[in-house]
N, C-alpha and C positions, 0 to 999 in steps of 0.2 A: 408588826414594828410600829406601824403608824396610827394614830388616833380615830376614828372614824372621821370626826370634821378634817382632818388635815386627807384623808382618802379624795373625801369629798373637793376640798380643792382642787387637790391635786390635778382630779375628772374635769374640774371645773377650768382653772388653769390650762391643760394641755387642751379642752375642744374652745376657747376663746382662740387662742392661738391658733387651734387648723381652722376658727372659721375667718379669723385675721390674714390669712395666708390666700383667703379668697377673697380678699375687701370687704369683710362684713363688721359688723359691731352687732353684738348681741345682746340680747335682755336676760337679766334675773330669771327673769320665769322661764324663758326656754333656756337657758343654763339649770334650773334646778330639774327640769322637767329631763335631758338630755343626759344628767349624772344621777337620777332617782332620786334628788335631796328634795326636804319641803320649802316653798318659798321663802317663806321667812329666814331658815337656817340657811338657805343659800348666800342670800342678802345679806347675811350679816358676816358670813364667811369672805364677800363680793370685798365689802366693806373694810376687810382687815387688808385683804392683799390689796386694795386702793391704797390705802394709807402707807403698805410698806413697798409701794413701789414696782408691784409684783406684776401687776396690771393695770391698765389705765381705765377711765370713764368718763363719758359723756352724757351729762343729763337733757334733755329733751327730746322732741319727738323723732329726732334723727341719730338721738345717743346710743348708749350701750356700753358695753365693755368691750375693750382691744388691748391689742397690743400692737406695740411700731420697734422703730429701730432702738429705741431707750430699754427695751427689754429685750435684745436679741439675746443677751449674754444672761439669761435669768434660768437656773437650774433648779433641779428639784430640790435642791439643797435650802433656795430662796424661800422656797415654798412651804416645809417642814422647819422654815427659820419662824418664818411670820405667825404659822397656825399653832405650832409646837414649843417653839422656844427651841433655844438649844441643852434642852437636857440627854437626846442624845448624844449628844456629841462630848457631854462635859460630864463632871462627878462621877460618883460611886454608884455602879449599881447596885450595892448594896447597901445603899444610905450611909454610910462611913464619911463621917465630918474631916477624918485625917488622913485618908489614903490619899496615896503618891507615890512617885516611882520609886521613892524612898522608905515611904512608910504603905505597902500594897496592902491591899485587901485581898484575900484567896483568889477570886476573878480577876483581877486588875491586868495582869499582864494578856489572860484571854481575852478579855473584855474590849483591850487596847487594840489588838489584833483585827479584833471584830470591828471595831471604830472606824480603820483606818479600811478598811474594805467598804463600807457603807460609804464613807464620807465620798471614796472615789466611785460608787455607784450613783451616789447623788450629784456627782459632779460632772460625771465625761461627758456626757451628753446635755447643750442647752436642751431647753422645756420647746424650743423654737425645731430643732431636730426632732426629739419625739413628737413633734405636732404633725410633721411630716410626717412619719414613718406612720404614724396613722393614715393621714391623709393617702398616700402610696401602695396602703395596706400589709405593711411590712408587720406591723402593729394593730392589732385592736384595742376598743373598749367595749366592753358588752353592747351597748347600745348606740355605738358607730358602727357597728358592722353591717 
C-alpha cells in the first residue's frame, strides 16, 4: 500500500516519537539502524519530514530529531502526504482524466469506499498514540521488540 520510502518514514517517525516520549533526541544514523534503512536514504527522508513539519530537528552536539507539542496531533496521513503525496487519496485508480462521481470509471465507487476506510485508518490515532503503543508493548515494530 505504501512505497518503501513511506514505510521507512512511518517507522522513523514512530521511533522518533517513542524516543521523544523518553525525553531523547535521536540522530539520523541511529534512526537508520533502528528501521533497517541506509543512512543516506534515512537522512533524505528525515529532511523531507522536517520540511513538512512532521518532526523537528536541532543541529549540533546535543541535536537530533525530536517531536514536541507542535507535532502531537500529526497522524500517519501527514507522513503519507509528506512522502508519497496525495495520490492515495485522490485521482482515478485507472488513471483516467475524467473520472468523477458524475463520470465514474468501473472502479470509482469501490475505490471511493476503500479510500474512506484508509483515511480513517491513517487519522484515527496520532503518531504519538502509535509510539505509546510501541512503548508499552501493545504493538511492535520488529526492531523495537
